[in-house]
C-alpha positions as CSV (number, residue, x, y, z in Angstrom):
1,M,13.7,25.8,13.1
2,T,12.1,22.6,14.4
3,L,10.1,20.2,12.2
4,K,6.7,19.3,13.6
5,T,6.5,15.6,14.0
6,K,3.9,13.0,15.0
7,P,4.0,9.3,15.6
8,L,3.5,7.0,12.6
9,S,2.7,3.3,12.8
10,L,1.9,1.0,9.9
11,I,2.7,-2.4,8.4
12,V,5.4,-2.6,5.7
13,N,6.0,-5.8,3.9
14,G,4.2,-7.7,6.6
15,E,6.2,-6.2,9.5
16,A,4.8,-3.8,12.0
17,V,6.7,-0.5,12.0
18,G,6.4,2.2,14.6
19,P,5.4,4.2,16.3
20,I,8.1,6.5,14.8
21,D,8.1,10.3,15.1
22,V,7.9,11.5,11.5
23,P,7.6,15.0,10.2
24,E,4.0,15.8,9.4
25,D,4.7,16.8,5.8
26,M,7.1,14.0,4.9
27,M,6.3,12.1,1.7
28,M,6.0,8.4,2.0
29,L,8.9,7.9,-0.5
30,D,11.2,9.8,1.9
31,F,9.9,7.9,4.9
32,L,10.7,4.6,3.2
33,H,14.1,5.7,2.1
34,E,15.2,7.6,5.2
35,Y,13.6,5.7,8.1
36,L,13.3,2.2,6.8
37,N,16.2,2.0,4.3
38,L,13.8,0.6,1.6
39,T,15.2,2.3,-1.4
40,G,13.6,0.2,-4.2
41,S,10.8,2.7,-5.0
42,R,12.4,5.5,-6.9
43,M,12.0,9.3,-7.1
44,G,11.4,9.9,-10.8
45,C,9.3,13.0,-11.5
46,G,8.3,14.0,-8.0
47,Q,4.9,14.9,-9.4
48,G,3.1,11.5,-9.5
49,I,3.3,11.2,-13.2
50,C,6.0,8.5,-13.9
51,H,5.0,6.0,-11.2
52,A,8.6,4.9,-10.4
53,C,7.7,5.5,-6.8
54,T,4.7,3.2,-6.7
55,I,4.0,0.8,-3.8
56,A,0.9,-1.3,-3.1
57,M,-1.5,-0.7,-0.3
58,D,-4.0,-3.3,1.1
59,Q,-7.6,-2.2,0.7
60,P,-10.5,-3.4,2.9
61,G,-11.2,-6.9,1.7
62,G,-7.5,-7.6,1.0
63,A,-7.3,-6.3,-2.6
64,L,-4.1,-4.4,-3.5
65,M,-4.1,-0.8,-4.8
66,E,-1.2,1.1,-6.3
67,M,-0.1,4.3,-4.5
68,R,2.4,6.9,-5.6
69,T,4.7,7.7,-2.8
70,C,6.3,10.9,-4.1
71,I,3.0,12.8,-3.8
72,T,1.4,11.0,-0.8
73,G,2.3,11.9,2.7
74,A,3.7,9.2,5.0
75,H,0.9,9.9,7.5
76,F,-1.7,9.0,5.0
77,F,-0.6,5.4,5.5
78,A,-1.0,5.4,9.3
79,G,-2.5,2.1,10.4
80,R,-2.4,0.7,6.9
81,S,-0.5,-2.2,5.3
82,V,1.7,-1.5,2.4
83,H,4.1,-3.5,0.2
84,T,7.3,-2.2,-1.5
85,V,9.2,-3.8,-4.3
86,E,11.5,-5.4,-1.6
87,G,8.5,-7.2,-0.1
88,W,7.5,-9.2,-3.2
89,A,10.4,-11.7,-3.0
90,S,10.5,-14.5,-0.5
91,R,13.1,-14.3,2.2
92,D,14.5,-16.6,4.9
93,G,14.8,-15.8,8.6
94,Q,18.0,-13.8,8.0
95,G,16.3,-11.7,5.3
96,T,18.2,-13.3,2.4
97,V,16.1,-13.5,-0.8
98,T,15.3,-17.2,-1.4
99,A,13.0,-16.7,-4.4
100,L,11.8,-13.9,-6.6
101,S,8.2,-13.3,-7.1
102,P,6.8,-14.6,-10.4
103,V,6.7,-11.1,-11.8
104,Q,10.3,-10.3,-10.8
105,Q,11.5,-13.6,-12.3
106,A,9.5,-13.0,-15.5
107,F,11.1,-9.5,-15.9
108,I,14.5,-11.1,-15.6
109,S,13.7,-13.9,-17.9
110,H,12.3,-11.5,-20.6
111,F,15.2,-9.0,-20.1
112,A,12.4,-6.5,-19.5
113,F,14.5,-3.6,-18.2
114,Q,17.6,-1.8,-19.1
115,C,18.6,0.7,-16.5
116,G,16.0,-0.6,-14.0
117,Y,15.0,2.8,-12.6
118,C,11.3,2.4,-13.4
119,T,11.3,-1.4,-12.7
120,P,10.0,-1.2,-9.1
121,G,6.9,0.6,-10.3
122,F,6.3,-1.9,-13.1
123,V,6.8,-4.8,-10.7
124,T,4.2,-3.4,-8.4
125,A,1.7,-2.6,-11.1
126,A,2.0,-6.1,-12.5
127,T,1.6,-7.6,-9.0
128,V,-1.5,-5.5,-8.4
129,L,-2.8,-6.6,-11.8
130,L,-2.3,-10.3,-10.9
131,D,-4.0,-9.8,-7.6
132,R,-7.0,-8.2,-9.4
133,L,-7.2,-11.1,-11.9
134,K,-7.2,-13.6,-9.1
135,R,-10.4,-12.0,-7.9
136,T,-11.8,-11.2,-11.3
137,P,-10.3,-13.3,-14.2
138,V,-10.2,-11.7,-17.6
139,R,-11.2,-13.2,-20.9
140,R,-8.3,-14.2,-23.1
141,D,-9.3,-11.8,-25.9
142,D,-9.3,-8.9,-23.4
143,L,-5.8,-9.7,-22.0
144,E,-3.8,-7.2,-24.1
145,R,-6.2,-4.4,-23.3
146,V,-6.1,-5.2,-19.5
147,I,-2.2,-5.4,-19.5
148,E,-2.0,-2.1,-21.3
149,A,-4.4,-0.4,-19.0
150,A,-2.5,-1.6,-15.9
151,L,1.0,-0.6,-17.2
152,A,0.2,2.5,-19.3
153,P,0.6,5.0,-16.4
154,H,4.2,3.8,-15.9
155,I,6.8,5.7,-17.8
156,C,10.1,4.0,-19.0
157,R,12.7,5.9,-20.9
158,C,14.8,2.9,-22.0
159,T,12.9,-0.2,-23.1
160,G,10.0,0.7,-25.3
161,Y,7.7,-1.3,-23.0
162,V,7.5,-4.4,-25.2
163,R,9.4,-6.7,-22.9
164,Y,7.5,-5.5,-19.8
165,Y,4.2,-6.3,-21.5
166,E,5.6,-9.7,-22.7
167,A,6.7,-10.6,-19.3
168,V,3.4,-9.7,-17.6
169,R,1.5,-11.6,-20.4
170,Q,3.6,-14.7,-19.8
171,V,3.0,-14.6,-16.0
172,I,-0.7,-14.3,-16.5
173,L,-0.8,-17.1,-19.1
174,D,1.3,-19.3,-16.8
175,T,-0.8,-18.7,-13.7
176,P,-3.9,-20.8,-13.4
177,G,-7.2,-19.0,-12.6
178,L,-6.3,-15.6,-14.1
179,L,-8.1,-16.1,-17.4
180,A,-11.8,-16.7,-17.6
181,G,-13.3,-19.4,-19.8
């Protein structure tokens, strides 16, 4: 039996990838793991419910959008630009991490995770939220509602969410321009 493939080209974490012959029915999560060795996004439920597999995709105009990779085929991303959890940190020319993103650092500072399995999805959700707030700041009295709406789809079986929410709140409060008025 032969798998039917077709070429796939896209941008991942700012780097052009492809064309690579990829099975037509391969999910993006499998492509990231098997072809690019980017294993940060996790297979949780395999049904798009838990969001552990979430990455961000650039939309027209530059805004970020969360995408679940366990239910979205790799070829959906052809010609697009995506960001995985590995891409949020700053790296030097050799690929060594030189600085974590503000969200990643806040999660560590707040001891936001225990097992860490769901953390890549939460990091991506929080990063997408920060991107949105840079474009459309939120009023301080709406902050809790906005954080909850952004993180609510993500399932964690360990932490009870409190520290994730605290970390995201702190990053927003510490980042100029995200709050209106």
